ZAMARGU-4260 file (C-alpha; in steps of 0.2 Angstrom, whole numbers, plus 5000, padded with zeros to 4 digits):
<rodrens>
0) 5000/5000/5000 | 5007/5018/4996 | 5009/5032/5006 | 4993/5041/4998 | 4978/5033/5006
5) 4960/5039/5000 | 4949/5036/5016 | 4930/5039/5019 | 4930/5036/5038 | 4912/5041/5041
10) 4905/5029/5052 | 4887/5020/5052 | 4875/5025/5063 | 4864/5010/5072 | 4855/5006/5087
15) 4858/4994/5101 | 4847/4991/5115 | 4839/5007/5115 | 4857/5017/5111 | 4864/5025/5096
20) 4881/5016/5092 | 4895/5021/5078 | 4900/5006/5068 | 4916/5007/5056 | 4913/5015/5039
25) 4914/5001/5023 | 4908/4996/5007 | 4889/4994/5006 | 4890/4978/4996 | 4874/4969/4990
30) 4859/4968/4999 | 4859/4949/5004 | 4877/4944/5000 | 4886/4959/5006 | 4904/4961/4999
35) 4906/4941/4997 | 4906/4942/4979 | 4918/4956/4977 | 4931/4947/4992 | 4929/4930/4983
40) 4934/4937/4965 | 4950/4945/4973 | 4952/4942/4990 | 4969/4952/4993 | 4964/4966/4982
45) 4947/4969/4990 | 4956/4969/5009 | 4970/4982/5002 | 4958/4993/4993 | 4944/4993/5005
50) 4957/4997/5020 | 4965/5010/5009 | 4948/5018/5005 | 4939/5017/5023 | 4953/5017/5035
55) 4960/5007/5049 | 4945/5000/5055 | 4932/4998/5043 | 4915/4986/5040 | 4918/4971/5028
60) 4897/4970/5028 | 4885/4973/5042 | 4891/4957/5054 | 4910/4959/5049 | 4924/4972/5054
65) 4943/4973/5048 | 4957/4981/5060 | 4969/4986/5047 | 4983/4995/5059 | 4995/4991/5072
70) 4985/4999/5085 | 4968/4992/5081 | 4976/4976/5079 | 4984/4975/5094 | 4968/4979/5104
75) 4960/4964/5096 | 4974/4952/5100 | 4977/4958/5118 | 4959/4957/5122 | 4955/4941/5117
80) 4948/4931/5129 | 4940/4946/5136 | 4930/4954/5123 | 4934/4943/5108 | 4935/4925/5107
85) 4944/4914/5094 | 4935/4911/5077 | 4925/4894/5079 | 4935/4878/5074 | 4926/4868/5061
90) 4933/4851/5068 | 4931/4854/5086 | 4917/4867/5088 | 4909/4859/5102 | 4925/4859/5112
95) 4928/4877/5109 | 4909/4880/5114 | 4907/4872/5129 | 4914/4880/5144 | 4921/4862/5153
100) 4929/4857/5137 | 4936/4876/5134 | 4946/4874/5150 | 4952/4856/5145 | 4959/4863/5129
105) 4967/4878/5138 | 4976/4865/5149 | 4979/4854/5133 | 4987/4871/5125 | 4997/4875/5141
110) 5005/4856/5140 | 5011/4860/5123 | 5018/4875/5127 | 5031/4867/5137 | 5038/4857/5123
115) 5037/4872/5110 | 5048/4885/5122 | 5063/4890/5111 | 5075/4882/5122 | 5066/4866/5120
120) 5065/4867/5100 | 5083/4873/5099 | 5089/4855/5105 | 5079/4848/5091 | 5089/4856/5077
125) 5099/4841/5075 | 5084/4830/5071 | 5079/4843/5059 | 5095/4845/5050 | 5095/4825/5048
130) 5078/4825/5041 | 5081/4839/5030 | 5097/4830/5022 | 5086/4815/5019 | 5074/4825/5009
135) 5088/4834/4998 | 5095/4818/4994 | 5078/4813/4985 | 5079/4829/4974 | 5089/4828/4956
140) 5105/4836/4955 | 5097/4847/4941 | 5078/4846/4941 | 5064/4856/4941 | 5051/4855/4956
145) 5033/4858/4960 | 5037/4867/4976 | 5021/4870/4987 | 5018/4851/4987 | 5036/4845/4990
150) 5036/4858/5004 | 5020/4852/5012 | 5028/4834/5012 | 5044/4839/5020 | 5035/4850/5034
155) 5023/4837/5036 | 5037/4825/5040 | 5045/4837/5050 | 5030/4840/5060 | 5028/4823/5064
160) 5044/4820/5071 | 5040/4835/5082 | 5025/4827/5088 | 5029/4809/5088 | 5048/4807/5089
165) 5059/4798/5076 | 5053/4779/5081 | 5033/4783/5079 | 5032/4799/5066 | 5031/4786/5050
170) 5014/4780/5058 | 5006/4798/5058 | 5015/4806/5046 | 5004/4811/5030 | 4988/4809/5040
175) 4986/4828/5042 | 4989/4832/5023 | 4974/4821/5019 | 4964/4831/5032 | 4972/4847/5028
180) 4965/4844/5009 | 4949/4839/5014 | 4946/4854/5025 | 4953/4867/5013 | 4936/4869/5002
185) 4926/4868/5017 | 4936/4883/5026 | 4938/4893/5010 | 4918/4893/5006 | 4910/4908/5011
190) 4895/4898/5016 | 4897/4891/5033 | 4890/4875/5034 | 4890/4865/5052 | 4900/4849/5052
195) 4885/4838/5057 | 4877/4843/5040 | 4880/4826/5030 | 4887/4835/5014 | 4900/4826/5003
200) 4913/4838/5009 | 4908/4836/5028 | 4909/4818/5027 | 4926/4818/5018 | 4933/4830/5033
205) 4925/4818/5046 | 4933/4803/5037 | 4951/4810/5036 | 4949/4816/5053 | 4944/4799/5061
210) 4958/4792/5052 | 4971/4802/5058 | 4964/4800/5076 | 4965/4781/5072 | 4985/4783/5069
215) 4987/4793/5084 | 4978/4783/5096 | 4989/4767/5088 | 5003/4776/5094 | 4998/4781/5111
220) 4991/4761/5114 | 5008/4755/5108 | 5017/4768/5119 | 5007/4762/5135 | 5008/4743/5131
225) 5028/4746/5129 | 5028/4758/5144 | 5036/4770/5133 | 5034/4787/5142 | 5048/4797/5143
230) 5049/4801/5124 | 5057/4817/5119 | 5041/4823/5109 | 5025/4833/5111 | 5015/4816/5113
235) 5024/4812/5129 | 5021/4830/5137 | 5003/4829/5134 | 5001/4810/5139 | 5011/4816/5156
240) 4997/4821/5169 | 5001/4838/5179 | 4995/4842/5197 | 4984/4855/5189 | 4975/4846/5175
245) 4978/4827/5179 | 4978/4818/5163 | 4970/4822/5147 | 4959/4810/5140 | 4964/4801/5125
250) 4950/4811/5112 | 4958/4826/5118 | 4975/4822/5115 | 4971/4816/5098 | 4964/4833/5095
255) 4978/4842/5101 | 4990/4833/5092 | 4981/4835/5074 | 4980/4853/5078 | 4998/4855/5080
260) 5002/4843/5064 | 4991/4854/5054 | 4999/4870/5060 | 5016/4862/5058 | 5014/4862/5039
265) 5002/4876/5037 | 5012/4891/5038 | 5030/4883/5035 | 5026/4875/5019 | 5019/4891/5008
270) 5032/4902/5018 | 5047/4891/5012 | 5038/4891/4994 | 5038/4910/4993 | 5057/4910/5001
275) 5063/4901/4986 | 5053/4910/4974 | 5060/4927/4980 | 5078/4919/4982 | 5076/4916/4963
280) 5072/4932/4959 | 5085/4940/4969 | 5101/4929/4966 | 5112/4943/4974 | 5103/4938/4989
285) 5103/4920/4986 | 5122/4921/4986 | 5123/4929/5003 | 5113/4916/5011 | 5124/4902/5004
290) 5138/4912/5008 | 5134/4912/5027 | 5128/4895/5027 | 5145/4890/5021 | 5154/4901/5036
295) 5143/4896/5050 | 5136/4878/5046 | 5147/4863/5048 | 5149/4850/5033 | 5136/4837/5033
300) 5119/4834/5043 | 5128/4836/5059 | 5121/4853/5064 | 5117/4860/5082 | 5109/4875/5087
305) 5125/4884/5092 | 5128/4883/5073 | 5112/4887/5066 | 5108/4900/5077 | 5120/4910/5069
310) 5111/4911/5054 | 5108/4930/5056 | 5107/4935/5038 | 5095/4919/5032 | 5083/4924/5047
315) 5081/4942/5039 | 5076/4934/5024 | 5063/4923/5032 | 5057/4938/5041 | 5055/4949/5026
320) 5048/4935/5016 | 5034/4933/5031 | 5031/4951/5029 | 5027/4951/5011 | 5018/4935/5014
325) 5012/4931/5032 | 5004/4914/5033 | 4990/4921/5046 | 4986/4934/5033 | 4968/4938/5040
330) 4963/4930/5056 | 4947/4932/5064 | 4937/4933/5082 | 4921/4933/5087 | 4915/4948/5097
335) 4906/4943/5112 | 4902/4959/5122 | 4899/4977/5117 | 4917/4984/5115 | 4925/4997/5104
340) 4942/4997/5093 | 4948/5014/5090 | 4934/5026/5089 | 4922/5012/5084 | 4908/5002/5091
345) 4907/4983/5089 | 4892/4973/5095 | 4891/4954/5101 | 4889/4942/5086 | 4900/4952/5074
350) 4917/4946/5067 | 4934/4955/5069 | 4945/4952/5056 | 4965/4957/5058 | 4973/4960/5041
355) 4992/4959/5044 | 4993/4957/5026 | 4987/4975/5024 | 4997/4982/5039 | 5014/4973/5034
360) 5012/4983/5017 | 5008/5000/5024 | 5021/5014/5019 | 5018/5021/5037 | 5027/5007/5045
365) 5039/5001/5031 | 5048/5010/5018 | 5046/5004/5002 | 5033/4992/5007 | 5031/4982/4991
370) 5050/4977/4989 | 5059/4964/4996 | 5072/4971/5007 | 5080/4959/5020 | 5091/4971/5026
375) 5077/4983/5034 | 5078/4967/5048 | 5097/4970/5053 | 5102/4975/5068 | 5100/4995/5069
380) 5088/4994/5055 | 5071/5003/5052 | 5061/4989/5059 | 5069/4991/5077 | 5055/5003/5082
385) 5040/4996/5074 | 5023/4999/5084 | 5016/4983/5091 | 5008/4972/5080 | 5014/4983/5063
390) 5023/4965/5061 | 5013/4951/5066 | 5015/4936/5055 | 5009/4922/5068 | 4997/4934/5075
395) 5000/4943/5093 | 4992/4941/5111 | 4986/4926/5122 | 4981/4916/5106 | 4998/4919/5096
400) 5003/4904/5086 | 5012/4893/5097 | 5024/4887/5083 | 5031/4903/5080 | 5049/4897/5087
405) 5047/4882/5079 | 5043/4888/5062 | 5057/4901/5063 | 5071/4887/5067 | 5064/4875/5054
410) 5063/4889/5039 | 5079/4897/5043 | 5089/4879/5044 | 5079/4873/5028 | 5083/4888/5019
415) 5102/4889/5022 | 5103/4871/5019 | 5094/4871/5003 | 5104/4887/4996 | 5121/4881/5001
420) 5118/4863/4991 | 5107/4870/4977 | 5107/4885/4965 | 5088/4890/4962 | 5082/4898/4947
425) 5066/4903/4939 | 5057/4891/4926 | 5055/4902/4912 | 5036/4903/4906 | 5031/4898/4924
430) 5016/4912/4931 | 5015/4912/4950 | 4999/4918/4957 | 4995/4921/4975 | 4982/4909/4981
435) 4973/4916/4997 | 4961/4902/4999 | 4969/4898/5016 | 4987/4903/5019 | 4994/4914/5005
440) 5001/4902/4993 | 5013/4904/4976 | 5001/4895/4966 | 5010/4888/4951 | 5027/4889/4957
445) 5038/4878/4949 | 5058/4881/4951 | 5075/4872/4944 | 5086/4867/4959 | 5104/4864/4951
450) 5118/4857/4962 | 5131/4868/4966 | 5149/4863/4960 | 5157/4854/4974 | 5141/4856/4986
455) 5138/4847/5002 | 5128/4835/4993 | 5142/4825/4981 | 5160/4824/4980 | 5172/4836/4989
460) 5163/4849/5000 | 5160/4867/4995 | 5174/4872/5007 | 5187/4861/4999 | 5181/4868/4981
465) 5183/4886/4988 | 5200/4882/4996 | 5206/4874/4978 | 5199/4890/4970
</rodrens>
C-alpha cells in the first residue's frame, strides 16, 4: 500500500439496546450477500483497497469488521478471551463452545507450550537437520520441482517428528495432509455449513479426521503397552499428567496433536515456497544466504543450534518473506460483548478480522513496502522501533501461534541447507499467482534446483572447492 491513502471514514449509525452506536464505515455491498462476491473475486485486492478507502477500522459488511493498522490489531489480539474469542474451529466446535471443554483445551495448550519453548525446540535442530538432509537427497542434481507440494510433504514429516519422535512419526506422517486437503474447500467456502450436516465435503473431512485420530491412538496404545512414557516429543508431554489438570483423555490428546500437525505444515510450507521464489528473483540475496551457510554451518547434516543460531542474514530473509506473505494474513475473532476498537463500536455476534497482510504493506510502518529488502531487519535497521503488531505474521496476544519458534528455526535452517547445496532458478514461462484461499500460497510455482559445484551433497565439500580455487 502506498503512502497516499484515500479514506472515507464516515461511521455507520445504528441502534443497540436503545442506544445509538457508531459502527465503522465500509463498502455497502449487495443487500443479501454483502461484499462476499467482491471478496471472492480478489481476496487480497478487496482487503487492501477497502483498507485504503475506509481506514484503519472498517466494515466488511453488517456483521464483519476489519482491523487494518497496528493499534487496532493490538487491541483485538490483546483483548482476546475478554472482548473477543477465537473464531470457531470446524473440527472441534463443540470443544470451543462448551465451557468445560474450553478449560480442558486450555490445559492441553499449556501442556504443548512446555514442549514448544524456544530452548526445547533448539535442542531438536540435529533432528531437523538430519530429516532435511534425507529429503534433499531425493532431489535430482538438476531438476525442476513443483515446490508447494514438496514443501508440504517435508514440513509434514518434520511436524510428525516434533509430535511423535523419530520412532513413531512414520505411523502418523501424511495423515494431516489428507485432512488438510479435505478441510480446504470447507474453510475456503463463504457459506458456513455446520459439520453435522452430511454434505459430501463434511463426510470427507470426518473420514480424514477419524483416520488421523486412529493413527494417533495406535501410537498412544503402543507406548502404553511398551511402557514408553519418556519420549522426547510433544505426545509424551501431553500424555504426562499434571498436578493442575491431571490426565488428559485420549480424545483430547488426539485433537491436540492434530491441531499441532496442521499448524506445523500450514505456515512453513507456503512460507518456504515464497522464500525460494524470491531467492530465485534476487540471486544476489541468494548468494549471501549461501555464503553465510558455508561460513557458519559444519559440513554434512550434523548441525546443532550453536551453529544454526548464527544464521542471522538468513533469518532476516525469512522475516522479510513473512512480512510480504504472512501465513495468518487474515485472522478472525468473534465479538462476545459490546466493545470499541479505535473510535468505533463493535457489537456481540460480530466478527473482527485482523489483516496483517495490509499492515505489513503499509508505508507508514515500512519504507518501500512492496519491495523485498531483508536488510530492513538487520540490527539497527528500520524495523527496530516498530509499533506493536506492525509485524505479526503469527498473530499476537494470548492466542499467538505457539509454533512461531518452531517455524522460525525450521524455515531458517531449511533455507540455509537448501541454498548451500542448490542454486535456485526460475523456470521460464512459469506464472505464479497468490492463492489466498487459506494461507497465501504461490500457486503454479515451479523452480529449477541445480546442485552447486562441489556442494555438500556430492564429491568434495564446497569449502574444499573454495580453498582449491
